[in-house]
C-alpha positions in Angstrom: 169.8 3.3 -12.7 167.3 6.2 -13.3 165.7 4.3 -16.1 165.1 1.3 -13.8 163.6 3.6 -11.1 161.1 5.2 -13.3 160.2 1.9 -15.0 159.3 0.6 -11.5 156.7 3.4 -11.2 155.3 2.6 -14.7 156.7 5.7 -16.5 157.9 5.1 -20.0 161.6 5.6 -20.3 164.3 5.1 -22.9 168.1 4.7 -22.5 169.9 6.4 -25.4 173.5 7.0 -26.3 173.0 9.7 -28.9 170.4 11.7 -30.7 170.0 9.2 -33.6 168.7 6.6 -31.1 165.5 8.6 -30.7 162.6 6.9 -32.5 160.0 9.4 -33.5 157.3 6.9 -32.7 158.2 7.2 -29.0 156.9 10.8 -29.0 153.4 10.0 -30.3 150.9 11.1 -27.6 153.7 12.5 -25.3 153.1 15.8 -23.7 156.2 16.0 -21.4 159.7 14.6 -21.8 162.3 14.6 -19.1 165.9 14.3 -20.3 168.6 13.6 -17.9 172.3 12.9 -18.5 175.1 11.6 -16.5 178.0 13.8 -15.4 180.3 12.2 -18.0 178.0 13.0 -20.9 179.6 15.6 -23.1 177.5 18.8 -23.6 177.5 18.5 -27.3 175.9 15.1 -27.1 173.2 16.4 -24.7 172.6 19.4 -27.0 172.4 17.1 -30.0 169.5 15.3 -28.3 167.7 18.5 -27.5 168.1 19.6 -31.1 166.7 16.3 -32.4 163.8 16.5 -30.0 163.1 20.0 -31.4 163.3 18.9 -34.9 160.8 16.1 -34.1 158.3 18.7 -32.9 159.1 19.4 -29.3 158.0 23.0 -28.9 159.3 24.2 -25.5 162.5 23.3 -23.7 163.0 24.3 -20.1 166.3 23.7 -18.3 165.9 22.7 -14.7 169.0 22.3 -12.6 168.2 20.2 -9.5 171.7 20.4 -7.9 174.8 22.0 -9.2 177.6 19.6 -9.3 180.8 20.9 -7.9 182.7 17.6 -7.0 186.4 17.6 -7.8 188.2 14.4 -7.8 191.8 14.0 -7.0 193.9 12.4 -9.8 195.8 9.2 -9.1 199.3 9.8 -7.9 201.0 8.3 -10.9 199.0 10.5 -13.3 199.7 13.6 -11.1 203.4 12.7 -11.2 203.4 12.3 -15.0 201.7 15.6 -15.5 204.2 17.3 -13.2 207.1 15.7 -15.1 205.7 16.7 -18.4 205.1 20.2 -17.2 208.7 20.4 -16.0 209.9 19.3 -19.3 207.7 21.9 -21.1 209.1 24.6 -18.8 212.6 23.6 -19.4 212.1 23.6 -23.2 210.6 27.1 -23.0 213.6 28.4 -20.9 216.0 26.8 -23.5 214.0 28.5 -26.4 214.1 31.8 -24.6 217.8 31.5 -24.0 218.5 30.5 -27.6 216.4 33.5 -28.8 218.3 35.8 -26.5 221.7 34.5 -27.7 220.5 34.9 -31.4 219.5 38.5 -30.6 223.0 39.2 -29.1 224.7 37.7 -32.2 222.4 39.8 -34.5 223.4 43.0 -32.6 227.1 42.1 -32.5 227.3 41.4 -36.2 226.5 45.1 -37.1 
């Protein structure tokens, strides 16, 4: 959507998925690059693009945060229930392991 918006005001824009998508020819005569990423873009992908731009001669990188994102989405109920169920099983297994270890310790002490 952002790419469409800037294209409407006659600003060159490119939509890439990874650092390898960058064509060095795109940078010829360019003085300023604005890089944006969606909230779902992994940090390592974003940083790989920054590193690639630096390798292609971009000298200065300035981070600008327009708005901090602090939205939190509620998980779907079925996923929340599955997590609770798995967590309950994990806790039960830990209790069982502790009890087994405690019993083994008692047996060790009584075998002296």
